[in-house]
C-alpha positions as CSV (number, residue, x, y, z in Angstrom):
1,M,-102.4,-78.3,143.8
2,A,-104.0,-77.7,140.4
3,Y,-107.2,-79.5,139.4
4,S,-106.6,-82.2,136.9
5,E,-108.8,-82.5,133.8
6,E,-110.1,-85.8,135.0
7,E,-111.0,-84.3,138.4
8,Q,-112.9,-81.5,136.6
9,H,-114.8,-84.1,134.6
10,R,-115.7,-86.2,137.6
11,R,-116.6,-83.6,140.2
12,D,-119.0,-80.8,140.7
13,I,-116.3,-78.4,142.0
14,D,-117.3,-75.3,143.9
15,W,-115.1,-72.4,142.8
16,F,-115.0,-68.7,143.9
17,F,-114.0,-65.3,142.8
18,T,-114.7,-61.6,143.5
19,D,-115.6,-58.8,141.1
20,Q,-114.5,-55.1,141.2
21,S,-117.5,-54.3,143.4
22,G,-116.2,-56.6,146.1
23,R,-119.0,-59.2,145.7
24,I,-118.1,-62.8,146.1
25,F,-119.3,-65.4,143.7
26,H,-119.8,-69.1,144.2
27,I,-119.9,-71.3,141.1
28,A,-120.8,-75.0,140.9
29,S,-118.9,-76.5,138.0
30,G,-121.4,-79.3,137.3
31,G,-118.6,-81.3,135.7
32,G,-117.6,-78.4,133.4
33,I,-114.1,-77.1,132.7
34,L,-112.7,-74.6,135.2
35,P,-111.1,-71.3,134.1
36,K,-107.3,-71.6,134.0
37,R,-107.0,-69.1,136.9
38,I,-109.2,-71.3,139.1
39,Q,-107.5,-74.6,138.0
40,E,-104.2,-73.3,139.3
41,D,-105.5,-71.5,142.4
42,D,-104.5,-73.4,145.6
43,N,-106.8,-71.2,147.7
44,N,-109.9,-72.5,146.0
45,R,-109.8,-75.8,147.8
46,L,-109.7,-74.0,151.2
47,I,-112.6,-71.7,150.6
48,S,-115.6,-74.0,151.3
49,G,-114.0,-74.9,154.6
50,V,-113.3,-71.3,155.7
51,L,-116.8,-70.2,154.8
52,R,-117.9,-72.2,157.9
53,L,-116.2,-69.5,160.0
54,I,-118.7,-67.0,158.8
55,S,-121.9,-66.6,160.7
56,A,-123.8,-64.3,158.4
57,E,-127.4,-64.9,157.6
58,F,-128.6,-62.9,154.6
59,K,-132.1,-63.0,153.1
60,T,-132.1,-64.7,149.8
61,E,-133.9,-64.8,146.5
62,I,-134.1,-67.8,144.1
63,N,-134.0,-67.4,140.3
64,Q,-137.4,-68.5,139.2
65,N,-136.1,-69.3,135.7
66,V,-133.8,-72.0,137.0
67,I,-136.3,-74.8,136.6
68,N,-136.7,-74.1,132.9
69,I,-132.9,-73.5,132.4
70,I,-131.9,-76.9,133.8
71,G,-135.0,-78.9,132.7
72,Y,-136.4,-79.7,136.1
73,Q,-140.0,-79.1,135.2
74,D,-141.0,-82.7,135.8
75,Q,-139.1,-83.2,139.0
76,S,-140.8,-83.5,142.4
77,P,-140.8,-80.5,144.8
78,E,-138.5,-82.6,147.1
79,R,-135.9,-83.1,144.3
80,R,-136.1,-79.3,143.4
81,D,-135.6,-78.4,147.1
82,L,-132.5,-80.6,147.2
83,Y,-131.1,-78.9,144.1
84,F,-131.6,-75.4,145.6
85,E,-130.3,-76.2,149.1
86,S,-126.6,-75.6,148.7
87,F,-127.1,-72.5,146.5
88,I,-129.4,-71.0,149.1
89,N,-126.8,-71.8,151.8
90,F,-124.1,-69.9,149.9
91,A,-126.5,-67.0,149.3
92,K,-127.3,-66.9,153.0
93,L,-123.6,-66.3,153.6
94,G,-123.8,-63.3,151.3
95,L,-122.4,-64.9,148.1
96,F,-124.0,-64.9,144.6
97,S,-124.4,-68.5,143.7
98,F,-124.3,-69.8,140.1
99,D,-124.6,-73.2,138.5
100,N,-123.5,-74.8,135.2
101,S,-126.4,-74.5,132.7
102,I,-125.6,-77.7,130.9
103,L,-124.6,-80.2,133.7
104,G,-122.0,-82.8,132.8
105,N,-120.9,-81.0,129.6
106,F,-117.2,-80.4,130.1
107,E,-116.9,-77.8,127.3
108,N,-119.9,-75.8,128.4
109,Q,-119.1,-72.3,129.6
110,K,-122.7,-71.0,130.3
111,Y,-123.8,-70.4,133.8
112,H,-126.9,-69.0,135.5
113,L,-127.6,-67.4,138.8
114,V,-129.5,-69.7,141.2
115,A,-129.6,-67.7,144.4
116,K,-128.5,-64.4,145.7
117,P,-128.6,-62.4,148.9
118,T,-131.2,-59.6,148.9
119,N,-130.2,-57.5,151.9
120,G,-126.6,-56.8,151.1
121,F,-123.7,-59.1,150.5
122,L,-120.5,-60.4,152.1
123,N,-117.9,-57.9,151.0
124,Y,-114.6,-59.3,149.8
125,N,-112.5,-57.1,152.2
126,D,-114.6,-58.5,155.2
127,F,-114.1,-62.0,153.9
128,V,-110.3,-61.6,153.8
129,Q,-110.3,-60.1,157.3
130,L,-112.3,-63.1,158.6
131,T,-110.6,-65.9,156.8
132,R,-107.1,-64.6,155.7
133,V,-107.8,-66.3,152.3
134,E,-107.7,-64.3,149.0
135,L,-109.8,-64.9,145.9
136,P,-109.1,-64.3,142.3
137,I,-110.3,-60.8,141.3
138,I,-111.8,-60.1,137.9
139,K,-111.6,-56.7,136.4
140,T,-115.3,-56.3,135.7
141,D,-118.6,-56.4,137.4
142,I,-121.0,-59.3,136.9
143,R,-124.6,-58.3,136.1
144,I,-126.6,-60.1,138.8
145,D,-129.9,-58.9,137.5
146,N,-129.6,-61.2,134.5
147,F,-131.3,-64.4,135.4
148,N,-130.5,-66.1,132.1
149,S,-127.5,-68.2,131.2
150,F,-124.4,-66.4,130.1
151,D,-120.7,-67.2,129.3
152,L,-119.1,-66.8,132.7
153,I,-115.8,-68.4,131.9
154,S,-114.9,-65.7,129.4
155,L,-115.1,-63.1,132.2
156,I,-112.6,-64.8,134.5
């Protein structure tokens, strides 16, 4: 079932894809528009649930620029920890975890890396073997060394 425009506005939807290198990406929409391919992908609603089947525990790294990108400089350490928690959990599973750079702006297409695995990653072929769920595949590689915001939607 496709995501409605209203649902995209109201929810912080987790969506997923893989690149040519077999890396899996988790994206938190932050109330932003989803790429057409994701809006119409029925598997996307299943993926968060099937990720619980995976028992990987990768080491992670947090993007130190995130606090400046999202304007959390004045937030308490507890509030910052809450923000990072789900992104770190996805990175521990071997996914590269991104967030919307302008939360609540439906037209925004800029995203930034929040957390990533540092000692390998969950390979797409292994993911499909474990879960029997396929992801949209993009025909490019995402530069994960870029900790700044970039237009992710145009790549999908």
